[in-house]
gemmi code that builds the backbone of each chain (N, CA, C; Angstrom):
import gemmi

chains = {
    "A": [
        ("MET", (33.283, -45.333, -85.762), (34.472, -45.376, -84.908), (34.193, -44.864, -83.500)),
        ("ARG", (33.505, -43.661, -83.507), (33.150, -43.085, -82.259), (32.168, -43.976, -81.505)),
        ("VAL", (31.182, -44.491, -82.235), (30.180, -45.356, -81.598), (30.838, -46.657, -81.126)),
        ("ALA", (31.804, -47.149, -81.895), (32.515, -48.359, -81.508), (33.247, -48.162, -80.188)),
        ("ARG", (33.828, -46.954, -80.049), (34.526, -46.681, -78.790), (33.532, -46.592, -77.638)),
        ("LEU", (32.403, -45.917, -77.867), (31.399, -45.828, -76.828), (30.864, -47.242, -76.479)),
        ("ALA", (30.713, -48.096, -77.460), (30.265, -49.444, -77.246), (31.245, -50.228, -76.395)),
        ("ALA", (32.532, -50.060, -76.697), (33.575, -50.741, -75.940), (33.599, -50.308, -74.488)),
        ("ILE", (33.451, -48.956, -74.303), (33.420, -48.411, -72.935), (32.164, -48.933, -72.175)),
        ("GLY", (31.038, -48.998, -72.872), (29.782, -49.478, -72.261), (29.918, -50.963, -71.862)),
        ("THR", (30.455, -51.764, -72.767), (30.556, -53.199, -72.523), (31.513, -53.470, -71.329)),
        ("ALA", (32.687, -52.788, -71.330), (33.629, -52.991, -70.227), (33.009, -52.512, -68.918)),
        ("GLY", (32.344, -51.348, -68.917), (31.703, -50.832, -67.710), (30.653, -51.755, -67.229)),
        ("GLY", (29.811, -52.289, -68.153), (28.706, -53.180, -67.821), (29.188, -54.467, -67.194)),
        ("LEU", (30.278, -55.050, -67.756), (30.837, -56.280, -67.200), (31.302, -56.096, -65.785)),
        ("PHE", (32.033, -55.029, -65.506), (32.518, -54.732, -64.155), (31.368, -54.458, -63.210)),
        ("SER", (30.359, -53.740, -63.717), (29.187, -53.447, -62.932), (28.475, -54.747, -62.452)),
        ("GLY", (28.198, -55.621, -63.412), (27.444, -56.818, -63.073), (28.329, -57.757, -62.224)),
        ("LEU", (29.579, -57.920, -62.530), (30.455, -58.823, -61.816), (30.675, -58.422, -60.397)),
        ("PHE", (30.851, -57.109, -60.141), (31.262, -56.629, -58.812), (30.209, -55.783, -58.087)),
        ("GLY", (29.056, -55.534, -58.678), (28.033, -54.785, -57.980), (28.399, -53.321, -57.799)),
        ("VAL", (29.118, -52.763, -58.739), (29.485, -51.356, -58.729), (28.851, -50.694, -59.985)),
        ("GLY", (29.051, -49.394, -60.173), (28.486, -48.748, -61.364), (29.341, -48.974, -62.611)),
        ("GLY", (30.606, -49.240, -62.417), (31.498, -49.360, -63.558), (32.230, -48.080, -63.900)),
        ("GLY", (32.068, -47.056, -63.062), (32.670, -45.761, -63.317), (34.188, -45.795, -63.250)),
        ("THR", (34.751, -46.691, -62.410), (36.257, -46.741, -62.313), (36.866, -47.210, -63.649)),
        ("VAL", (36.087, -47.865, -64.488), (36.536, -48.269, -65.822), (36.163, -47.180, -66.871)),
        ("MET", (34.948, -46.641, -66.729), (34.470, -45.768, -67.805), (35.099, -44.370, -67.732)),
        ("VAL", (35.281, -43.817, -66.529), (35.875, -42.467, -66.451), (37.263, -42.409, -67.115)),
        ("PRO", (38.195, -43.303, -66.748), (39.510, -43.189, -67.417), (39.419, -43.383, -68.951)),
        ("LEU", (38.524, -44.248, -69.395), (38.377, -44.476, -70.852), (37.806, -43.238, -71.526)),
        ("LEU", (36.862, -42.562, -70.906), (36.311, -41.323, -71.441), (37.385, -40.257, -71.523)),
        ("LEU", (38.259, -40.217, -70.523), (39.348, -39.205, -70.543), (40.367, -39.571, -71.645)),
        ("LEU", (40.760, -40.865, -71.681), (41.846, -41.255, -72.570), (41.432, -41.413, -74.036)),
        ("TRP", (40.326, -42.061, -74.228), (39.879, -42.414, -75.650), (39.068, -41.285, -76.286)),
        ("MET", (38.204, -40.660, -75.479), (37.257, -39.740, -76.036), (37.677, -38.285, -75.837)),
        ("GLY", (38.819, -38.068, -75.172), (39.262, -36.693, -74.979), (38.345, -35.859, -74.107)),
        ("TYR", (37.613, -36.528, -73.223), (36.729, -35.797, -72.308), (37.549, -34.975, -71.304)),
        ("GLU", (36.939, -33.875, -70.844), (37.524, -33.096, -69.719), (36.944, -33.762, -68.419)),
        ("ALA", (37.663, -33.584, -67.298), (37.420, -34.379, -66.113), (35.920, -34.339, -65.643)),
        ("ARG", (35.349, -33.094, -65.572), (34.010, -33.020, -65.072), (33.007, -33.624, -65.976)),
        ("ALA", (33.204, -33.472, -67.331), (32.298, -34.057, -68.301), (32.409, -35.543, -68.216)),
        ("ALA", (33.560, -36.102, -67.982), (33.762, -37.564, -67.859), (32.996, -38.103, -66.671)),
        ("ALA", (33.139, -37.449, -65.522), (32.428, -37.839, -64.315), (30.918, -37.776, -64.488)),
        ("ALA", (30.424, -36.651, -65.095), (28.998, -36.492, -65.275), (28.465, -37.478, -66.268)),
        ("THR", (29.132, -37.743, -67.376), (28.584, -38.653, -68.412), (28.676, -40.098, -67.890)),
        ("SER", (29.714, -40.446, -67.183), (29.787, -41.776, -66.524), (28.580, -42.009, -65.600)),
        ("LEU", (28.306, -41.034, -64.779), (27.129, -41.187, -63.893), (25.802, -41.385, -64.620)),
        ("GLY", (25.672, -40.613, -65.734), (24.478, -40.800, -66.556), (24.344, -42.171, -67.128)),
        ("ALA", (25.439, -42.736, -67.638), (25.424, -44.080, -68.180), (25.076, -45.096, -67.074)),
        ("ILE", (25.663, -44.864, -65.904), (25.499, -45.797, -64.779), (23.987, -45.971, -64.377)),
        ("VAL", (23.210, -44.952, -64.575), (21.761, -45.091, -64.259), (21.196, -46.335, -65.003)),
        ("LEU", (21.490, -46.402, -66.317), (21.010, -47.557, -67.080), (21.716, -48.861, -66.705)),
        ("THR", (23.054, -48.792, -66.616), (23.835, -50.008, -66.324), (23.351, -50.618, -65.009)),
        ("ALA", (23.298, -49.806, -63.965), (22.954, -50.336, -62.622), (21.468, -50.791, -62.547)),
        ("ALA", (20.620, -50.077, -63.270), (19.164, -50.469, -63.231), (19.004, -51.904, -63.823)),
        ("PHE", (19.648, -52.167, -64.961), (19.519, -53.484, -65.585), (20.253, -54.534, -64.806)),
        ("ALA", (21.419, -54.197, -64.285), (22.169, -55.164, -63.473), (21.388, -55.487, -62.211)),
        ("ALA", (20.805, -54.473, -61.531), (20.028, -54.738, -60.352), (18.803, -55.583, -60.603)),
        ("ALA", (18.128, -55.290, -61.710), (16.929, -56.068, -62.121), (17.341, -57.533, -62.345)),
        ("THR", (18.467, -57.777, -62.976), (18.917, -59.136, -63.251), (19.246, -59.837, -61.917)),
        ("GLN", (19.933, -59.122, -61.007), (20.190, -59.682, -59.676), (18.903, -59.970, -58.909)),
        ("GLY", (17.900, -59.122, -59.161), (16.608, -59.354, -58.558), (15.994, -60.633, -58.964)),
        ("LEU", (16.194, -61.005, -60.241), (15.661, -62.280, -60.745), (16.369, -63.468, -60.075)),
        ("TYR", (17.593, -63.286, -59.630), (18.296, -64.323, -58.914), (17.918, -64.333, -57.392)),
        ("GLY", (17.113, -63.317, -57.012), (16.666, -63.267, -55.612), (17.747, -62.828, -54.598)),
        ("ASN", (18.703, -62.038, -55.122), (19.803, -61.608, -54.232), (19.668, -60.226, -53.610)),
        ("VAL", (18.658, -59.448, -54.055), (18.590, -58.042, -53.604), (17.900, -57.924, -52.271)),
        ("ASP", (18.563, -57.234, -51.280), (17.976, -56.940, -49.978), (17.527, -55.462, -50.016)),
        ("VAL", (16.246, -55.285, -50.266), (15.732, -53.913, -50.540), (15.930, -53.006, -49.329)),
        ("LEU", (15.654, -53.549, -48.135), (15.775, -52.721, -46.933), (17.191, -52.181, -46.681)),
        ("ALA", (18.157, -53.118, -46.851), (19.582, -52.696, -46.700), (19.947, -51.713, -47.770)),
        ("GLY", (19.403, -51.903, -48.989), (19.661, -50.976, -50.085), (19.186, -49.566, -49.752)),
        ("VAL", (18.006, -49.490, -49.165), (17.424, -48.205, -48.765), (18.281, -47.559, -47.683)),
        ("LEU", (18.739, -48.395, -46.762), (19.533, -47.886, -45.633), (20.780, -47.174, -46.079)),
        ("VAL", (21.505, -47.732, -47.039), (22.749, -47.077, -47.544), (22.475, -46.146, -48.697)),
        ("GLY", (21.427, -46.403, -49.458), (21.130, -45.610, -50.654), (20.586, -44.229, -50.390)),
        ("ILE", (19.678, -44.135, -49.443), (19.033, -42.827, -49.150), (20.033, -41.785, -48.638)),
        ("PRO", (20.904, -42.187, -47.647), (21.889, -41.203, -47.190), (22.842, -40.846, -48.327)),
        ("ALA", (23.073, -41.765, -49.257), (24.016, -41.539, -50.351), (23.432, -40.465, -51.311)),
        ("ILE", (22.093, -40.302, -51.380), (21.561, -39.307, -52.278), (21.971, -37.919, -51.798)),
        ("GLY", (21.940, -37.704, -50.441), (22.435, -36.452, -49.916), (23.932, -36.303, -50.212)),
        ("GLY", (24.658, -37.381, -50.073), (26.101, -37.355, -50.359), (26.424, -36.981, -51.778)),
        ("VAL", (25.630, -37.486, -52.728), (25.928, -37.219, -54.137), (25.690, -35.777, -54.498)),
        ("LEU", (24.674, -35.154, -53.872), (24.453, -33.750, -54.100), (25.591, -32.926, -53.528)),
        ("LEU", (26.085, -33.332, -52.344), (27.293, -32.662, -51.757), (28.530, -32.886, -52.623)),
        ("GLY", (28.636, -34.106, -53.111), (29.812, -34.424, -53.945), (29.877, -33.668, -55.240)),
        ("THR", (28.747, -33.575, -55.980), (28.736, -32.827, -57.243), (28.924, -31.336, -56.959)),
        ("TRP", (28.345, -30.845, -55.866), (28.559, -29.446, -55.452), (30.032, -29.180, -55.201)),
        ("LEU", (30.638, -30.021, -54.378), (32.111, -29.892, -54.112), (32.923, -29.924, -55.375)),
        ("GLN", (32.520, -30.818, -56.300), (33.311, -31.046, -57.511), (33.440, -29.763, -58.344)),
        ("GLN", (32.408, -28.880, -58.292), (32.445, -27.639, -59.061), (33.332, -26.616, -58.371)),
        ("ARG", (33.710, -26.837, -57.080), (34.379, -25.789, -56.329), (35.795, -26.225, -55.836)),
        ("VAL", (35.909, -27.483, -55.417), (37.184, -27.891, -54.825), (38.040, -28.537, -55.910)),
        ("HIS", (39.344, -28.241, -55.815), (40.303, -28.798, -56.729), (41.153, -29.734, -56.003)),
        ("SER", (40.591, -30.617, -55.143), (41.405, -31.090, -54.012), (42.145, -32.378, -54.248)),
        ("ASP", (43.438, -32.299, -54.142), (44.246, -33.506, -54.118), (44.150, -34.190, -52.758)),
        ("THR", (43.821, -33.453, -51.702), (43.680, -34.035, -50.383), (42.497, -35.037, -50.387)),
        ("ILE", (41.416, -34.678, -51.049), (40.262, -35.568, -51.115), (40.662, -36.868, -51.821)),
        ("ALA", (41.461, -36.744, -52.913), (41.881, -37.905, -53.632), (42.703, -38.830, -52.752)),
        ("PHE", (43.654, -38.225, -51.988), (44.486, -39.035, -51.121), (43.704, -39.707, -50.006)),
        ("ALA", (42.742, -38.972, -49.423), (41.944, -39.496, -48.318), (41.079, -40.672, -48.812)),
        ("PHE", (40.484, -40.548, -49.963), (39.720, -41.678, -50.476), (40.577, -42.879, -50.812)),
        ("ALA", (41.787, -42.595, -51.308), (42.728, -43.701, -51.628), (43.036, -44.482, -50.344)),
        ("ALA", (43.298, -43.747, -49.281), (43.670, -44.403, -48.004), (42.456, -45.282, -47.515)),
        ("LEU", (41.261, -44.671, -47.577), (40.059, -45.360, -47.153), (39.839, -46.691, -47.975)),
        ("LEU", (40.090, -46.590, -49.269), (39.916, -47.742, -50.119), (40.874, -48.878, -49.779)),
        ("VAL", (42.146, -48.479, -49.482), (43.171, -49.514, -49.190), (42.806, -50.247, -47.891)),
        ("VAL", (42.349, -49.439, -46.863), (41.962, -50.086, -45.580), (40.753, -51.042, -45.788)),
        ("ALA", (39.771, -50.587, -46.513), (38.558, -51.397, -46.746), (38.904, -52.660, -47.608)),
        ("ALA", (39.790, -52.472, -48.559), (40.209, -53.640, -49.408), (40.850, -54.728, -48.538)),
        ("VAL", (41.728, -54.289, -47.675), (42.442, -55.259, -46.790), (41.422, -55.969, -45.904)),
        ("GLN", (40.481, -55.215, -45.354), (39.439, -55.785, -44.435), (38.607, -56.801, -45.201)),
        ("LEU", (38.240, -56.457, -46.435), (37.366, -57.323, -47.236), (38.055, -58.687, -47.441)),
        ("VAL", (39.338, -58.684, -47.652), (40.038, -59.940, -47.919), (40.281, -60.779, -46.660)),
        ("ILE", (40.597, -60.108, -45.538), (40.875, -60.835, -44.343), (39.626, -61.213, -43.556)),
        ("ALA", (38.484, -60.529, -43.832), (37.223, -60.746, -43.054), (36.705, -62.190, -43.309)),
    ],
    "B": [
        ("MET", (23.834, -53.139, -32.592), (23.141, -53.252, -33.858), (22.765, -51.873, -34.364)),
        ("ASP", (22.198, -51.018, -33.451), (21.852, -49.686, -33.870), (23.055, -48.886, -34.353)),
        ("GLY", (24.209, -49.114, -33.654), (25.410, -48.455, -34.037), (25.831, -48.914, -35.429)),
        ("ASP", (25.606, -50.188, -35.734), (25.942, -50.711, -37.104), (25.048, -50.028, -38.141)),
        ("LEU", (23.786, -49.830, -37.871), (22.866, -49.198, -38.863), (23.354, -47.798, -39.141)),
        ("LEU", (23.732, -47.105, -38.035), (24.231, -45.698, -38.176), (25.506, -45.693, -39.037)),
        ("LEU", (26.413, -46.603, -38.710), (27.706, -46.692, -39.431), (27.434, -46.965, -40.918)),
        ("ALA", (26.524, -47.858, -41.232), (26.190, -48.174, -42.613), (25.629, -46.922, -43.328)),
        ("ALA", (24.809, -46.157, -42.630), (24.187, -44.958, -43.233), (25.279, -43.920, -43.453)),
        ("VAL", (26.219, -43.803, -42.484), (27.334, -42.814, -42.685), (28.201, -43.186, -43.858)),
        ("ILE", (28.493, -44.498, -43.983), (29.315, -44.957, -45.148), (28.536, -44.650, -46.407)),
        ("GLY", (27.206, -44.749, -46.349), (26.356, -44.421, -47.499), (26.536, -42.990, -47.944)),
        ("VAL", (26.621, -42.041, -46.936), (26.851, -40.667, -47.314), (28.200, -40.541, -48.013)),
        ("PHE", (29.236, -41.152, -47.482), (30.536, -41.086, -48.115), (30.565, -41.729, -49.531)),
        ("ALA", (29.773, -42.768, -49.715), (29.652, -43.370, -51.031), (29.042, -42.390, -52.019)),
        ("GLY", (28.021, -41.626, -51.525), (27.413, -40.597, -52.338), (28.373, -39.480, -52.724)),
        ("ILE", (29.189, -39.070, -51.743), (30.161, -38.004, -51.996), (31.159, -38.493, -53.033)),
        ("ALA", (31.655, -39.725, -52.872), (32.568, -40.303, -53.848), (31.943, -40.381, -55.213)),
        ("SER", (30.691, -40.723, -55.223), (29.961, -40.811, -56.506), (29.948, -39.475, -57.237)),
        ("GLY", (29.596, -38.404, -56.524), (29.503, -37.100, -57.101), (30.853, -36.579, -57.548)),
        ("LEU", (31.871, -36.789, -56.685), (33.201, -36.306, -56.979), (33.874, -37.002, -58.136)),
        ("LEU", (33.666, -38.331, -58.202), (34.491, -39.134, -59.133), (33.681, -39.667, -60.327)),
        ("GLY", (32.366, -39.509, -60.289), (31.598, -40.054, -61.409), (31.409, -41.553, -61.391)),
        ("ILE", (31.460, -42.104, -60.189), (31.256, -43.604, -60.053), (29.915, -43.814, -59.382)),
        ("GLY", (29.492, -45.070, -59.270), (28.207, -45.368, -58.681), (28.182, -45.289, -57.172)),
        ("GLY", (29.328, -45.528, -56.580), (29.444, -45.590, -55.092), (29.470, -46.991, -54.564)),
        ("GLY", (29.344, -47.968, -55.461), (29.342, -49.382, -55.093), (30.646, -49.795, -54.362)),
        ("ILE", (31.740, -49.088, -54.661), (33.057, -49.396, -54.104), (33.007, -49.253, -52.546)),
        ("LEU", (32.053, -48.380, -52.030), (31.873, -48.288, -50.616), (30.601, -48.953, -50.150)),
        ("PHE", (29.567, -49.046, -51.036), (28.325, -49.743, -50.613), (28.619, -51.192, -50.287)),
        ("VAL", (29.386, -51.874, -51.153), (29.599, -53.312, -50.969), (30.300, -53.607, -49.647)),
        ("PRO", (31.438, -52.935, -49.277), (32.037, -53.186, -47.984), (31.107, -52.830, -46.819)),
        ("ALA", (30.305, -51.770, -46.950), (29.353, -51.401, -45.875), (28.379, -52.528, -45.705)),
        ("LEU", (27.917, -53.121, -46.786), (26.870, -54.157, -46.686), (27.426, -55.523, -46.159)),
        ("THR", (28.663, -55.812, -46.540), (29.236, -57.064, -46.088), (29.834, -56.939, -44.677)),
        ("LEU", (30.696, -55.925, -44.510), (31.462, -55.836, -43.209), (30.605, -55.308, -42.082)),
        ("VAL", (29.687, -54.383, -42.374), (28.895, -53.743, -41.298), (27.533, -54.453, -41.140)),
        ("LEU", (26.829, -54.710, -42.252), (25.485, -55.273, -42.135), (25.470, -56.794, -42.262)),
        ("GLY", (26.629, -57.438, -42.599), (26.724, -58.882, -42.525), (26.114, -59.635, -43.719)),
        ("LEU", (25.883, -58.933, -44.840), (25.373, -59.588, -46.047), (26.461, -60.442, -46.672)),
        ("GLY", (26.105, -61.513, -47.420), (27.090, -62.241, -48.240), (27.565, -61.382, -49.371)),
        ("GLN", (28.648, -61.744, -50.001), (29.272, -60.960, -51.038), (28.286, -60.771, -52.201)),
        ("VAL", (27.618, -61.812, -52.699), (26.769, -61.669, -53.879), (25.519, -60.821, -53.515)),
        ("GLU", (24.964, -61.021, -52.317), (23.806, -60.282, -51.902), (24.175, -58.795, -51.757)),
        ("ALA", (25.373, -58.543, -51.264), (25.852, -57.181, -51.061), (26.006, -56.528, -52.387)),
        ("GLN", (26.532, -57.231, -53.376), (26.756, -56.663, -54.702), (25.399, -56.331, -55.362)),
        ("ALA", (24.433, -57.291, -55.222), (23.107, -57.109, -55.839), (22.421, -55.862, -55.203)),
        ("THR", (22.530, -55.777, -53.863), (21.921, -54.685, -53.158), (22.563, -53.336, -53.448)),
        ("SER", (23.881, -53.374, -53.617), (24.620, -52.179, -53.990), (24.130, -51.625, -55.317)),
        ("LEU", (23.885, -52.534, -56.280), (23.379, -52.147, -57.613), (22.076, -51.407, -57.503)),
        ("LEU", (21.213, -51.896, -56.601), (19.900, -51.199, -56.394), (20.116, -49.804, -55.770)),
        ("ALA", (21.022, -49.698, -54.785), (21.282, -48.408, -54.145), (21.882, -47.387, -55.121)),
        ("ILE", (22.643, -47.938, -56.084), (23.330, -47.018, -57.050), (22.350, -46.273, -57.928)),
        ("VAL", (21.238, -46.901, -58.320), (20.330, -46.316, -59.322), (19.888, -44.901, -58.881)),
        ("PRO", (19.262, -44.706, -57.746), (18.834, -43.375, -57.383), (19.977, -42.346, -57.222)),
        ("VAL", (21.106, -42.862, -56.737), (22.300, -41.983, -56.533), (22.773, -41.453, -57.868)),
        ("ALA", (22.918, -42.389, -58.846), (23.394, -41.992, -60.179), (22.398, -41.063, -60.880)),
        ("LEU", (21.144, -41.363, -60.627), (20.065, -40.558, -61.264), (20.143, -39.119, -60.742)),
        ("VAL", (20.161, -38.934, -59.432), (20.187, -37.589, -58.837), (21.561, -36.927, -59.204)),
        ("GLY", (22.651, -37.681, -59.136), (23.920, -37.097, -59.431), (24.023, -36.608, -60.896)),
        ("SER", (23.592, -37.400, -61.826), (23.675, -36.993, -63.217), (22.675, -35.833, -63.505)),
        ("TRP", (21.552, -35.877, -62.862), (20.559, -34.755, -62.986), (21.244, -33.443, -62.516)),
        ("ASN", (21.919, -33.525, -61.398), (22.612, -32.368, -60.851), (23.727, -31.865, -61.802)),
        ("GLN", (24.475, -32.862, -62.329), (25.529, -32.504, -63.272), (24.969, -31.896, -64.531)),
        ("ARG", (23.779, -32.283, -64.931), (23.138, -31.676, -66.086), (22.895, -30.220, -65.889)),
        ("ARG", (22.470, -29.820, -64.685), (22.253, -28.433, -64.361), (23.558, -27.673, -64.447)),
        ("TYR", (24.688, -28.277, -64.072), (25.980, -27.636, -64.173), (26.504, -27.655, -65.611)),
        ("GLY", (25.821, -28.309, -66.546), (26.196, -28.334, -67.922), (27.329, -29.287, -68.268)),
        ("ASN", (27.576, -30.277, -67.392), (28.665, -31.227, -67.646), (28.257, -32.514, -68.331)),
        ("LEU", (26.974, -32.839, -68.244), (26.484, -34.127, -68.771), (26.321, -34.139, -70.300)),
        ("ARG", (27.004, -35.032, -70.986), (26.786, -35.202, -72.413), (25.768, -36.394, -72.542)),
        ("ILE", (24.503, -36.002, -72.588), (23.460, -36.944, -72.375), (23.340, -37.988, -73.475)),
        ("ARG", (23.672, -37.593, -74.741), (23.572, -38.526, -75.853), (24.609, -39.658, -75.676)),
        ("ASP", (25.894, -39.272, -75.397), (26.938, -40.240, -75.174), (26.576, -41.142, -73.955)),
        ("ALA", (26.086, -40.520, -72.904), (25.699, -41.301, -71.684), (24.665, -42.329, -72.071)),
        ("GLY", (23.672, -41.937, -72.853), (22.622, -42.851, -73.288), (23.143, -44.013, -74.129)),
        ("VAL", (24.058, -43.705, -75.027), (24.636, -44.729, -75.896), (25.494, -45.721, -75.061)),
        ("ILE", (26.325, -45.190, -74.165), (27.164, -46.042, -73.326), (26.266, -46.898, -72.412)),
        ("GLY", (25.262, -46.235, -71.831), (24.352, -46.956, -70.905), (23.607, -48.074, -71.570)),
        ("LEU", (23.083, -47.803, -72.748), (22.303, -48.859, -73.458), (23.219, -49.995, -73.885)),
        ("LEU", (24.436, -49.641, -74.374), (25.347, -50.685, -74.859), (26.041, -51.393, -73.661)),
        ("SER", (25.821, -50.948, -72.450), (26.427, -51.617, -71.300), (25.561, -52.757, -70.784)),
        ("ILE", (24.293, -52.801, -71.242), (23.325, -53.728, -70.626), (23.743, -55.191, -70.837)),
        ("GLY", (24.162, -55.481, -72.075), (24.627, -56.889, -72.333), (25.752, -57.295, -71.413)),
        ("GLY", (26.753, -56.436, -71.290), (27.898, -56.706, -70.404), (27.429, -56.892, -68.949)),
        ("ALA", (26.492, -56.045, -68.550), (26.004, -56.062, -67.171), (25.306, -57.377, -66.835)),
        ("VAL", (24.478, -57.839, -67.767), (23.779, -59.105, -67.591), (24.739, -60.298, -67.513)),
        ("VAL", (25.737, -60.284, -68.405), (26.761, -61.350, -68.349), (27.536, -61.299, -67.066)),
        ("GLY", (27.872, -60.088, -66.629), (28.593, -59.886, -65.351), (27.832, -60.445, -64.154)),
        ("VAL", (26.530, -60.161, -64.145), (25.699, -60.660, -63.058), (25.651, -62.172, -63.052)),
        ("ALA", (25.501, -62.750, -64.240), (25.449, -64.218, -64.355), (26.759, -64.813, -63.821)),
        ("LEU", (27.892, -64.181, -64.195), (29.199, -64.652, -63.711), (29.288, -64.575, -62.194)),
        ("ALA", (28.795, -63.453, -61.635), (28.870, -63.199, -60.160), (28.100, -64.266, -59.427)),
        ("ASN", (27.060, -64.853, -60.104), (26.231, -65.883, -59.459), (26.808, -67.303, -59.556)),
        ("VAL", (27.810, -67.461, -60.391), (28.418, -68.769, -60.464), (29.822, -68.851, -59.872)),
        ("LEU", (30.526, -67.708, -59.821), (31.898, -67.689, -59.313), (31.861, -67.899, -57.756)),
        ("PRO", (32.966, -68.520, -57.236), (33.042, -68.652, -55.797), (33.141, -67.316, -55.091)),
        ("GLU", (32.487, -67.169, -53.918), (32.479, -65.945, -53.163), (33.854, -65.356, -52.892)),
        ("ARG", (34.760, -66.281, -52.602), (36.136, -65.843, -52.255), (36.789, -65.149, -53.473)),
        ("ALA", (36.547, -65.644, -54.671), (37.127, -65.024, -55.895), (36.560, -63.668, -56.079)),
        ("LEU", (35.212, -63.511, -55.835), (34.592, -62.220, -55.978), (35.200, -61.217, -54.981)),
        ("ARG", (35.403, -61.659, -53.741), (35.919, -60.738, -52.715), (37.344, -60.259, -53.111)),
        ("ILE", (38.166, -61.226, -53.566), (39.532, -60.854, -53.950), (39.526, -59.903, -55.164)),
        ("GLY", (38.630, -60.225, -56.161), (38.514, -59.362, -57.329), (38.040, -57.962, -56.943)),
        ("PHE", (37.089, -57.929, -55.967), (36.560, -56.624, -55.547), (37.648, -55.835, -54.836)),
        ("ALA", (38.436, -56.492, -54.024), (39.533, -55.811, -53.288), (40.568, -55.239, -54.320)),
        ("LEU", (40.827, -56.036, -55.372), (41.761, -55.482, -56.440), (41.169, -54.317, -57.112)),
        ("LEU", (39.831, -54.292, -57.371), (39.155, -53.179, -57.962), (39.344, -51.924, -57.067)),
        ("MET", (39.222, -52.134, -55.751), (39.381, -51.007, -54.808), (40.803, -50.443, -54.842)),
        ("LEU", (41.774, -51.399, -54.874), (43.190, -50.945, -54.937), (43.476, -50.213, -56.204)),
        ("ASN", (42.897, -50.662, -57.333), (43.079, -49.984, -58.567), (42.551, -48.556, -58.560)),
        ("LEU", (41.365, -48.388, -57.928), (40.797, -46.999, -57.804), (41.714, -46.189, -56.886)),
        ("ALA", (42.224, -46.788, -55.825), (43.144, -46.052, -54.964), (44.381, -45.595, -55.748)),
        ("ARG", (44.923, -46.465, -56.627), (46.054, -46.129, -57.427), (45.733, -44.939, -58.368)),
        ("GLN", (44.555, -45.050, -59.001), (44.105, -43.928, -59.882), (44.007, -42.598, -59.115)),
        ("LEU", (43.509, -42.673, -57.885), (43.300, -41.453, -57.101), (44.638, -40.875, -56.690)),
        ("VAL", (45.620, -41.749, -56.316), (46.955, -41.222, -55.905), (47.587, -40.548, -57.137)),
        ("LEU", (47.514, -41.191, -58.288), (48.102, -40.571, -59.501), (47.467, -39.202, -59.823)),
        ("ARG", (46.123, -39.195, -59.737), (45.356, -37.968, -60.028), (45.703, -36.897, -58.973)),
        ("GLY", (45.764, -37.308, -57.669), (46.048, -36.370, -56.625), (47.438, -35.737, -56.784)),
        ("ARG", (48.425, -36.561, -57.184), (49.768, -36.049, -57.387), (49.825, -35.067, -58.561)),
        ("ARG", (49.092, -35.403, -59.616), (49.022, -34.496, -60.792), (48.365, -33.143, -60.406)),
        ("ASP", (47.236, -33.271, -59.667), (46.511, -32.087, -59.261), (47.399, -31.166, -58.369)),
        ("ARG", (48.108, -31.846, -57.462), (48.938, -31.091, -56.510), (50.078, -30.392, -57.218)),
        ("ARG", (50.704, -31.075, -58.207), (51.766, -30.437, -59.000), (51.196, -29.224, -59.744)),
        ("ALA", (50.028, -29.414, -60.329), (49.401, -28.296, -61.100), (49.090, -27.131, -60.167)),
        ("ARG", (48.651, -27.438, -58.956), (48.256, -26.394, -57.987), (49.482, -25.649, -57.527)),
        ("LEU", (50.567, -26.400, -57.257), (51.783, -25.761, -56.765), (52.456, -24.960, -57.846)),
        ("ALA", (52.309, -25.387, -59.118), (52.927, -24.662, -60.241), (52.144, -23.353, -60.503)),
        ("ALA", (50.855, -23.372, -60.184), (50.027, -22.190, -60.521), (50.273, -20.996, -59.557)),
    ],
}
model = gemmi.Model(1)
for chain_id, residues in chains.items():
    chain = gemmi.Chain(chain_id)
    for i, (resn, *xyz) in enumerate(residues, 1):
        res = gemmi.Residue()
        res.name, res.seqid = resn, gemmi.SeqId(i, " ")
        for name, pos in zip(("N", "CA", "C"), xyz):
            atom = gemmi.Atom()
            atom.name, atom.element = name, gemmi.Element(name[0])
            atom.pos, atom.b_iso = gemmi.Position(*pos), 0.0
            res.add_atom(atom)
        chain.add_residue(res)
    model.add_chain(chain)
structure = gemmi.Structure()
structure.add_model(model)
structure.setup_entities()
């Protein structure tokens, strides 16, 4: 039963990851919280761990299609490594609803741009 | 052009922060940076985002392991069982029209925004009650 739930979470996360080029965390984190009774930090951490495998295989598959731009990936990916260290550090200390609201606003603006661009 | 490179790198930093804070890969910001700022097509941006996610998720989960938050066995099971879905998703992304992917991606962003607003309101209530 437990493994079946983990399998369902993995399959849903994997589909979103491959289809949209994301890690699938927006699907996996809520499911870990709701189905598995995870606490928020454990859900975020475990989702990230799963994403390593998900994104690696999805990226390799996209590579076979010839769609990966390695240079552009390095350009956004390397600064993001510094960001993720800062983000996990902040997560242990900040309890911030302000961060949640700021990111929500950023996402809405970018979503609108993506559709009208 | 140099300004665009800088902007893309700065968005990369924010993608990393979002990744660490929320437990996501950061693709939700990588993809718009790659399409809107660097001018990649939607599918190429998604593919490139997946590559950028790998080191970010690796470093982030490594760091979370030090904090004692990572349940590595569950993460391994979910990750291994996600591979089938991921391969199917990539195949779909390569046959669907670009426009459909963009609209789907925008909906994914709005859904995360909704989750964040709900979470932020809950956190704020808890903070004010404490």
